[in-house]
C-alpha positions in Angstrom: 0.0 0.0 0.0 3.0 2.2 0.2 2.7 3.1 -3.5 -0.8 4.3 -2.7 0.3 6.7 0.0 -1.0 4.8 3.0 1.6 4.9 5.9 2.2 1.3 6.8 4.0 2.4 10.0 1.4 4.8 11.2 1.4 3.2 14.6 5.2 2.8 15.0 5.5 5.9 17.1 3.1 4.3 19.7 4.5 0.7 19.6 7.0 1.4 22.5 4.6 3.7 24.4 3.3 2.5 27.7 0.6 4.1 29.8 2.3 6.1 32.5 1.4 5.4 36.1 2.0 7.4 39.2 4.9 6.8 41.6 2.8 7.4 44.7 3.1 4.3 46.8 0.9 5.0 49.8 -2.0 3.0 48.5 -0.4 0.4 46.3 -1.7 -3.2 46.9 -0.6 -6.4 45.1 -1.9 -6.8 41.6 -4.8 -9.1 41.0 -5.2 -10.8 37.7 -8.4 -9.5 36.0 -9.9 -9.8 32.6 -7.7 -7.7 30.3 -9.2 -5.8 27.4 -7.4 -7.0 24.3 -7.9 -8.5 20.9 -10.4 -11.2 19.8 -7.7 -13.9 19.9 -6.4 -13.1 23.3 -9.9 -12.8 24.7 -10.8 -16.2 23.2 -7.6 -17.7 24.8 -8.1 -16.0 28.1 -11.4 -15.6 29.8 -13.5 -16.5 26.8 -15.4 -13.2 27.0 -16.4 -11.8 23.7 -14.7 -8.6 22.6 -16.5 -5.3 23.4 -18.9 -4.0 20.7 -19.3 -0.4 21.9 -22.0 2.0 20.7 -21.5 4.7 18.2 -18.4 6.8 18.7 -17.9 10.4 17.9 -14.1 10.5 18.1 -12.9 8.4 16.4 -15.7 6.2 14.8 -15.3 2.6 15.8 -16.3 0.8 12.6 -17.1 1.6 9.0 -16.8 -1.7 7.3 -17.4 -5.1 8.8 -14.3 -7.3 8.5 -14.4 -11.0 9.4 -10.6 -11.2 9.6 -8.0 -9.3 11.6 -4.7 -8.6 10.0 -2.5 -6.7 12.4 1.2 -6.4 12.8 3.0 -8.9 14.9 4.8 -6.2 16.7 1.5 -5.1 18.3 1.1 -8.5 19.9 4.7 -8.6 21.0 4.6 -5.1 22.5 1.2 -5.4 24.2 1.5 -8.9 25.5 -1.9 -8.8 27.2 -1.9 -12.2 28.7 1.6 -12.2 30.3 1.8 -12.9 34.1 2.7 -9.8 36.2 6.1 -9.8 37.8 6.2 -9.8 41.6 7.5 -6.3 41.7 4.5 -4.9 39.8 1.7 -3.2 41.7 -1.4 -1.3 40.8 -2.7 1.8 42.4 -6.2 0.4 43.2 -7.8 -1.7 45.9 -7.7 -5.4 45.7 -11.4 -5.4 44.7 -11.1 -3.2 41.7 -14.5 -3.0 40.0 -14.1 -4.4 36.5 -17.8 -3.7 35.8 -17.1 0.0 36.1 -14.2 -0.3 33.6 -16.5 -2.1 31.1 -19.1 0.6 31.5 -16.5 3.2 30.8 -15.3 1.4 27.7 -18.9 1.4 26.4 -19.2 5.1 26.9 -18.2 7.5 24.1 -17.0 10.0 26.7 -15.1 7.6 28.9 -11.7 9.4 28.5 -12.9 13.0 29.0 -15.1 11.8 31.9 -12.1 10.4 33.8 -9.9 13.4 32.9 -12.5 15.8 34.4 -13.0 13.6 37.4 -9.2 13.5 38.1 -9.2 17.3 37.7 -11.9 17.6 40.4 -10.0 15.2 42.7 -6.8 17.2 42.3 -8.6 20.3 43.3 -10.0 18.6 46.4 -6.6 17.2 47.2 -5.0 20.6 47.0 -7.7 22.2 49.1 -7.0 19.6 51.8 -3.3 20.2 51.5 -3.8 24.0 51.9 -6.0 23.4 54.9 -3.5 21.2 56.6 -0.8 23.7 55.9 -2.8 26.6 57.5 -3.8 24.5 60.4 -0.2 23.5 61.0 0.7 27.2 61.1 -1.9 28.0 63.7 -1.0 24.9 65.8 2.7 25.7 65.6 2.1 29.3 66.6 -0.2 28.2 69.4 2.4 25.7 70.7 5.3 28.1 70.5 3.4 31.0 72.2 2.3 28.7 75.0 5.8 27.3 75.5 7.2 30.8 75.5 4.5 32.0 77.9 5.2 29.1 80.4 8.9 29.7 80.3 8.8 33.4 80.6 6.3 33.2 83.4 8.5 30.8 85.3 11.5 33.1 84.9 9.5 36.2 85.9 8.1 34.5 89.0 11.7 33.4 90.0 12.8 37.0 89.7 9.9 38.5 91.6 9.1 38.4 95.3 6.3 35.9 95.1 4.9 33.4 97.6 7.0 30.3 98.4 6.0 26.9 99.9 3.3 24.8 98.5 2.2 27.6 96.2 5.4 27.8 94.2 5.5 24.0 93.8 2.0 24.0 92.5 2.7 26.9 90.2 5.8 25.3 88.7 3.9 22.0 88.1 1.1 23.9 86.4 3.6 25.6 84.1 5.2 22.3 83.3 1.8 21.0 82.4 1.4 23.9 79.9 4.8 23.2 78.5 3.8 19.6 77.9 0.6 20.6 76.1 2.7 23.0 74.0 5.0 20.2 73.0 2.0 18.0 72.0 0.7 20.8 69.8 4.1 21.3 68.1 4.2 17.6 67.3 0.7 17.8 65.9 1.7 20.8 63.7 4.7 18.8 62.4 2.4 15.9 61.4 0.1 18.3 59.7 3.0 19.8 57.7 4.0 16.3 56.6 0.5 15.4 55.5 0.2 18.7 53.6 3.5 18.0 51.7 2.4 14.4 50.9 -0.9 15.6 49.5 0.8 18.3 47.4 3.2 15.7 46.1 0.4 13.3 45.3 -1.5 16.0 43.4 1.6 16.8 41.3 2.3 13.2 40.5 -1.4 12.6 39.6 -1.4 15.7 37.4 1.7 14.5 35.6 0.3 11.1 35.0 -3.0 12.6 33.8 -1.2 14.8 31.3 0.9 11.9 29.9 -2.1 9.6 29.6 -4.1 12.3 27.9 -1.3 13.0 25.4 -1.0 9.3 24.7 -4.7 8.9 24.2 -4.7 11.9 21.8 -1.9 10.3 19.8 -3.7 7.0 19.5 -6.9 8.8 18.4 -5.0 10.9 15.9 -3.3 7.8 14.4 -6.7 6.1 14.0 -8.2 9.2 12.4 -5.4 9.4 9.9 -5.9 5.8 9.0 -9.6 6.5 8.5 -8.8 9.5 6.2 -6.4 7.3 4.2 -9.2 4.7 3.8 -11.6 7.4 2.5 -9.0 8.5 -0.1 -8.5 5.0 -1.3 -12.2 4.6 -1.6 -12.5 7.8 -3.6 -9.7 6.7 -6.0 -11.5 3.4 -6.5 -14.8 5.1 -7.2 -13.2 7.4 -9.8 -11.7 4.4 -11.6 -15.0 2.5 -11.5 -16.8 5.5 -13.0 -14.3 5.7 -15.9 -14.7 2.0 -16.6 -18.4 2.3 -16.6 -18.4 5.2 -19.0 -16.0 3.4 -21.3 -18.2 0.3 -21.4 -21.2 2.5 -22.2 -19.4 4.1 -25.1 -18.2 0.7 -26.3 -21.9 -0.5 -26.5 -22.9 2.8 -28.1 -25.2 3.8 -25.3 -25.7 7.4 -24.2 -24.2 8.4 -20.8 -27.2 10.6 -20.3 -29.7 7.9 -21.0 -28.2 5.4 -18.6 -28.0 8.0 -15.7 -24.3 7.4 -15.1 -24.0 10.9 -13.7 -26.7 10.2 -11.2 -25.0 7.1 -10.0 -21.7 8.9 -9.4 -20.9 9.9 -5.8 -22.3 13.2 -4.7 -20.4 16.2 -3.5 -16.8 15.9 -4.4 -17.1 12.5 -6.2 -19.6 13.5 -8.9 -18.0 16.6 -10.5 -14.5 15.4 -9.9 -15.1 12.1 -11.7 -16.5 13.8 -14.8 -13.6 16.3 -14.7 -11.0 13.5 -14.6 -12.8 11.6 -17.4 -12.6 14.7 -19.6 -9.1 15.5 -18.5 -7.8 12.2 -19.9 -7.9 13.7 -23.4 -11.5 13.3 -24.1 -10.9 9.8 -25.4 -14.5 8.8 -24.7 -15.8 11.5 -27.0 -13.4 10.7 -29.9 -14.0 8.2 -32.6 -15.1 4.8 -31.7 -12.0 3.0 -32.8 -12.3 -0.5 -31.4 -8.6 -0.8 -30.8 -8.3 2.4 -28.9 -11.3 1.6 -26.8 -9.9 -1.8 -26.0 -6.6 -0.4 -24.9 -8.4 2.2 -22.8 -10.5 -0.6 -21.2 -7.4 -2.6 -20.3 -5.6 0.4 -18.9 -8.7 1.3 -16.8 -9.2 -2.2 -15.6 -5.6 -2.5 -14.5 -5.9 0.8 -12.6 -9.2 -0.3 -11.1 -7.6 -3.6 -9.9 -4.8 -1.7 -8.2 -7.3 0.7 -6.6 -9.4 -2.1 -5.4 -6.5 -3.9 -3.8 -5.4 -0.7 -2.1 -8.9 0.0 -0.8 -9.3 -3.5 0.4 -6.0 -3.4 2.2 -6.8 0.0 3.7 -10.1 -1.3 5.0 -8.5 -4.3 6.6 -5.7 -2.4 8.1 -8.0 0.3 9.5 -10.3 -2.3 11.0 -7.3 -4.0 12.6 -6.0 -0.7 14.0 -9.6 0.1 15.2 -9.8 -3.2 17.0 -6.4 -2.7 18.6 -7.5 0.7 19.8 -10.9 -0.2 21.2 -10.1 -3.7 22.5 -6.7 -3.0 24.0 -5.4 0.5 24.0 -8.6 2.3 25.1 -9.3 -0.1 28.0 -5.6 0.2 29.0 -5.9 4.0 29.0 -9.2 4.0 30.8 -7.8 1.6 33.4 -4.8 3.8 34.0 -7.0 6.9 34.4 -9.4 5.1 36.7 -6.4 3.8 38.8 -5.1 7.4 38.9 -8.5 8.7 40.0 -8.7 6.0 42.7 -5.2 6.7 43.9 -5.8 10.4 44.5 -9.3 9.8 46.0 -7.9 7.1 48.4 -4.9 9.2 49.2 -7.0 12.2 50.1 -9.4 10.1 52.1 -6.5 8.4 53.9 -4.9 11.7 54.9 -8.3 13.1 56.1 -8.8 10.0 58.2 -5.3 10.3 59.5 -5.9 14.0 60.3 -9.1 13.0 62.3 -7.1 10.4 64.2 -4.2 12.8 65.0 -6.7 15.6 66.0 -8.5 13.3 68.3 -5.2 12.0 69.7 -4.0 15.6 70.3 -7.2 16.5 72.2 -7.2 13.3 74.2 -3.5 13.8 75.0 -4.3 17.3 76.3 -7.1 15.8 78.5 -4.8 13.1 79.8 -2.2 15.7 80.7 -4.8 17.8 82.5 -6.5 14.8 84.2 -4.0 11.9 84.2 -5.0 8.5 85.5 -3.2 6.7 88.2 -1.1 8.5 90.8 -0.1 11.5 88.7 -1.9 14.7 89.9 -4.3 16.6 87.7 -4.1 20.3 87.1 -7.0 20.8 89.5 -5.5 18.7 92.2 -2.2 20.6 91.8 -3.9 23.8 92.6 -6.0 22.3 95.4 -2.7 21.0 97.0 -1.8 24.6 97.9 -1.9 24.8 101.7 -2.2 28.5 102.5 -2.4 28.0 106.2 0.9 26.0 106.3 2.5 28.4 103.9 1.6 31.3 106.2 2.9 29.6 109.3 6.2 28.9 107.6 6.4 32.5 106.3 5.5 33.9 109.8 8.3 31.9 111.4 10.8 32.8 108.8 9.8 36.5 108.9 10.0 36.6 112.7 13.4 34.9 112.7 14.7 37.2 110.0 13.5 40.4 111.7 14.4 39.3 115.3 10.7 39.3 116.3 10.7 43.1 116.5 9.1 45.9 114.5 11.8 48.6 114.2 9.4 51.0 112.5 6.3 50.5 114.7 5.5 51.0 118.4 7.3 48.8 121.0 5.4 46.4 123.2 7.6 46.5 126.3 10.0 49.0 127.8 11.2 50.6 131.0 8.6 52.0 133.4 10.3 55.4 133.5 9.5 55.7 129.8 5.8 55.2 130.5 5.5 51.4 129.9 3.1 49.5 132.2 3.4 45.8 133.0 1.2 43.5 130.9 -2.2 42.4 132.3 -2.0 38.8 133.6 -4.6 36.3 132.2 -7.3 34.9 134.4 -5.7 31.5 134.9 -2.5 33.3 136.2 -4.2 34.2 139.5 -3.3 31.6 142.1 -5.8 32.9 144.7 -9.3 33.1 143.1 -10.8 34.8 146.1 -8.2 37.5 146.5 -10.3 40.1 144.6 -14.0 40.4 143.9 -13.5 40.7 140.2 -11.4 37.6 139.9 -13.8 35.6 142.1 -16.8 36.4 140.0 -15.0 35.8 136.6 -13.6 32.5 137.7 -15.4 29.4 136.2 -17.1 27.4 138.9 -15.3 24.2 139.7 -18.3 22.0 138.8 -18.3 23.5 135.3 -14.7 22.6 134.4 -15.3 18.9 133.9 -13.6 17.9 130.6 -15.6 16.3 127.8 -13.0 15.4 125.1 -10.9 12.2 125.6 -13.2 10.9 128.4 -14.6 7.4 128.3 -18.3 7.3 127.2 -19.6 5.4 130.1 -17.7 7.5 132.5 -19.2 10.7 131.0 -22.7 9.4 131.3 -22.1 8.2 134.9 -20.4 11.5 135.9 -23.1 13.7 134.4 -26.0 11.4 135.4 -27.5 11.4 131.9 -28.6 8.8 129.4 -26.9 10.5 126.4 -23.7 12.5 126.1 -24.5 16.1 126.5 -22.1 17.3 123.8 -23.6 15.0 121.3 -27.1 16.1 122.0 -26.1 19.8 122.0 -24.2 19.5 118.7 -26.8 17.3 116.9 -29.7 19.7 117.8 -27.7 22.6 116.4 -26.9 20.7 113.2 -30.5 19.6 112.7 -31.6 23.2 113.2 -29.1 25.0 110.9 -27.4 22.4 108.7 -29.9 19.8 107.3 -29.9 21.7 104.0 -26.2 22.5 104.1 -24.4 21.1 101.0 -21.9 18.4 101.9 -22.7 18.4 105.6 -20.2 16.4 107.7 -18.0 16.0 104.5 -16.9 19.6 104.4 -14.7 20.5 107.4 -14.7 23.7 109.3 -12.0 26.3 109.9 -9.2 24.9 112.1 -9.0 27.9 114.3 -12.8 28.0 114.9 -12.9 24.3 115.5 -10.1 24.5 118.1 -11.8 27.5 119.7 -15.2 25.7 120.0 -13.5 22.6 121.3 -11.8 24.5 124.1 -15.0 26.2 125.1 -17.0 23.0 125.1 -14.3 21.2 127.0 -14.1 24.1 129.6 -17.8 24.9 130.1 -20.2 22.9 128.0 -23.4 24.6 129.3 -22.1 28.2 128.7 -21.6 27.6 124.9 -24.5 29.0 122.8 -24.5 27.2 119.5 -27.5 29.4 118.4 -25.1 32.4 118.3 -24.4 33.7 114.8 -20.7 32.8 115.3 -21.6 29.1 115.1 -24.9 28.9 113.3 -23.6 30.8 110.3 -21.1 28.0 109.6 -22.4 24.8 111.0 -19.4 22.9 109.5 -17.4 24.0 112.6 -20.0 22.2 114.8 -19.9 19.0 112.7 -16.1 19.0 112.9 -16.1 19.4 116.7 -18.6 16.5 117.0 -16.4 14.2 114.7 -13.4 15.3 116.8 -15.1 14.3 120.0 -16.0 10.9 118.6 -12.4 10.3 117.4 -10.9 11.2 120.8 -13.0 8.7 122.7 -10.6 6.3 124.4 -12.8 3.4 123.4 -14.8 4.0 120.2 -18.6 3.7 119.9 -18.4 0.2 118.4 -15.7 -0.7 121.0 -12.4 -2.5 120.4 -13.7 -5.6 122.1 -16.4 -6.2 119.5 -14.4 -4.9 116.5 -13.7 -8.4 115.1 -17.3 -9.5 115.5 -18.5 -6.5 113.5 -15.9 -7.2 110.8 -16.9 -10.9 110.5 -20.5 -9.9 110.3 -19.8 -7.4 107.5 -17.9 -9.9 105.4 -21.2 -11.7 104.6 -22.1 -11.1 100.9 -25.8 -11.8 101.6 -27.5 -8.5 102.4 -30.1 -10.1 104.7 -27.6 -12.2 106.6 -25.2 -9.3 107.0 -28.1 -7.2 108.4 -29.0 -9.9 111.0 -25.4 -10.4 112.1 -24.7 -6.7 112.5 -28.0 -6.4 114.5 -26.8 -9.0 116.9 -23.4 -7.2 117.3 -25.2 -3.9 118.0 -27.3 -5.6 120.7 -24.1 -6.8 122.3 -22.8 -3.2 122.8 -22.6 -1.8 126.3 -25.6 0.3 127.4 -23.8 3.6 127.1 -22.5 2.8 123.6 -25.9 1.4 122.5 -27.8 4.5 123.6 -25.2 6.8 122.0 -25.2 4.8 118.7 -29.0 4.7 118.6 -29.3 8.5 119.0 -26.6 9.3 116.5 -28.0 6.9 113.9 -31.3 8.6 114.2 -29.6 11.9 113.7 -27.8 10.6 110.6 -31.1 9.2 109.3 -32.5 12.8 109.3 -29.5 13.9 107.3 -30.2 11.2 104.7 -33.9 12.2 104.5 -32.7 15.6 103.3 -30.2 14.2 100.7 -31.7 16.2 97.9 -30.6 19.3 99.6 -27.4 18.3 101.3 -26.2 15.7 98.7 -25.1 13.4 101.5 -26.3 9.8 100.8 -25.9 6.8 103.1 -22.7 5.8 101.3 -21.2 9.3 101.8 -22.0 9.3 105.5 -20.7 5.7 105.9 -17.3 6.8 104.4 -17.2 9.8 106.8 -18.1 7.9 110.0 -16.7 4.4 109.3 -13.3 4.9 110.8 -14.7 7.5 113.3 -17.2 5.1 115.0 -14.8 2.1 114.8 -11.8 4.1 115.9 -8.7 5.1 114.0 -6.8 2.0 115.2 -7.5 -1.2 117.0 -5.3 -3.6 118.9 -3.0 -5.4 116.6 -1.4 -4.4 113.3 0.7 -1.8 115.3 -2.5 0.0 116.3 -3.3 0.9 112.7 -6.4 -0.1 110.8 -5.8 -1.9 107.4 -7.3 -0.8 104.1 -9.5 -3.9 104.2 -10.8 -3.1 107.7 -11.5 0.5 106.5 -13.7 -0.8 103.7 -15.5 -3.2 106.0 -16.0 -0.4 108.6 -17.7 1.7 105.9 -19.8 -1.2 104.8 -20.9 -1.9 108.4 -22.0 1.7 109.0 -23.8 1.8 105.7 -25.7 -1.4 106.5 -26.7 -0.2 110.0 -27.8 3.2 108.8 -29.7 1.6 105.9 -31.6 -0.6 108.3 -31.9 1.9 111.1 -35.7 1.4 111.5 -35.3 -2.4 111.8 -32.4 -2.3 114.3 -33.3 0.6 116.6 -37.0 1.6 116.3 -39.2 -0.7 118.3 -42.6 -1.6 116.8 -45.6 -0.8 119.1 -47.2 -3.8 120.7 -50.6 -4.8 119.3 -53.4 -4.5 121.9 
């Protein structure tokens, strides 16, 4: 066909071409052998699936002449090698379950290639947007971490240079600043990860864009080569039609028939074919219009038939070659291009989704890490507990001692306390207890506390107190419980929140010195009932023998170890009945008081469990004989459980049912 102008090597520039693929490795999985789109023979040898017969194509057309045979160059089969086994190093940028149905549908679409090209363009835009977002977020996180780190360090340096508080406050302050530094370091690491993901996404977008461009150029070259083959086929067809027209005119002249009568002109091809055929026939020298010399006509006929045979062979060869190239394109090259583009689209989509998922994981991890730093588990203190560990009272005592020692206990700028009498200083007034003779002066005799009122209350055995005061219940318990029920039933955290140490010590001394003279209705005590509750708990703890007694301690513990609620209730009831009379009466009254506290739980937030935790070690004593006088952790848990059970069944244990008449 070379003498006819058809380029026999029109596909040579694509023989060595391979569809480019991206170098992005993040989502590569081992290749799975699918059904390759190739020629009829290879399909017949492989899966047995018939070759695709796509619908009408716009660019380029898929078929113009049906051809039962396929004559293609052997170099195509060698270069494509569709059925070869993949080498172990080969990978594809798709999931293991790549959907071949989607690829078949794309092959049947006329717009498969531009569809995928536009889709990849959209995916690249999304990928770049995610990359920009990660970049900006990294900048903000890095700035936040560095500023917090700088703030923590500068604050620590400034506090060291200033005249700030020492003691527990400075320790808590330093720990808090270290916590902020740790959070800042976490944020800096998070920013670094974001930068890495942003760069990876940007690299992915660049590689996919390069792959898309190369694949698009390759597809354009394949389509252009097929279009050139189609154009050459049309030229061969036109040349054959011209020769056939000449032969037909010659045969008509040879038979003596009129061209006009037989409608040869009407049968000639329209458009370019009709006029150009007549023009060529006339341009040959007008031999058809000259004399009807039989010899000349015969020579013309032989010449035309030879040219027609050559044109026919050239046209037939062009048709077969075009059909072969068409089958190669639509059965092998186009599916390979579409597969490459689809894999490219999957790669960037999966890459973007992976980094977004990774961002969510890192963000959650950063937030949870901040939370674990602020509230760590185990024995490490939280930020709140660090600040709660500040002991202002102890810090002030230490500061007071250091200040007095540094200044010699004197105020050089203020007035002096003592001095010589000639300078006008008077001797200090002695306290009341300094008088050794109470009856020496009327004033001291009246201000002295009567001897019967100075009986101590704290640290005195319970039975001894009741016998001494000739009462059925301890006076201090009755006095304190009445005040608590009057002013503290609705107090939040009653008994759990302690009072002020100074006030508690003052109230203890007053009650221990003169119980009857203390007015708990005074605003000093009724305004903060926690001081009264702390004094009552202190009195219970200082009893030489606790309310539940050391003697019955083991019996109470054994009874509490019963897992059965009913059996534990019965055993504890028996132990309560075994208590001495003074202890039993005191426990009955106090449990009734606690029962009133529980009835107002919605106001004071003190449940049975909370009260049991507060009074378990108090009613059983801080230590019992054995174990070096210290209660074990197991005993403490059992003590709380015992108090909880007794208080829960207060009615059954202590309240007697009226006898039926």
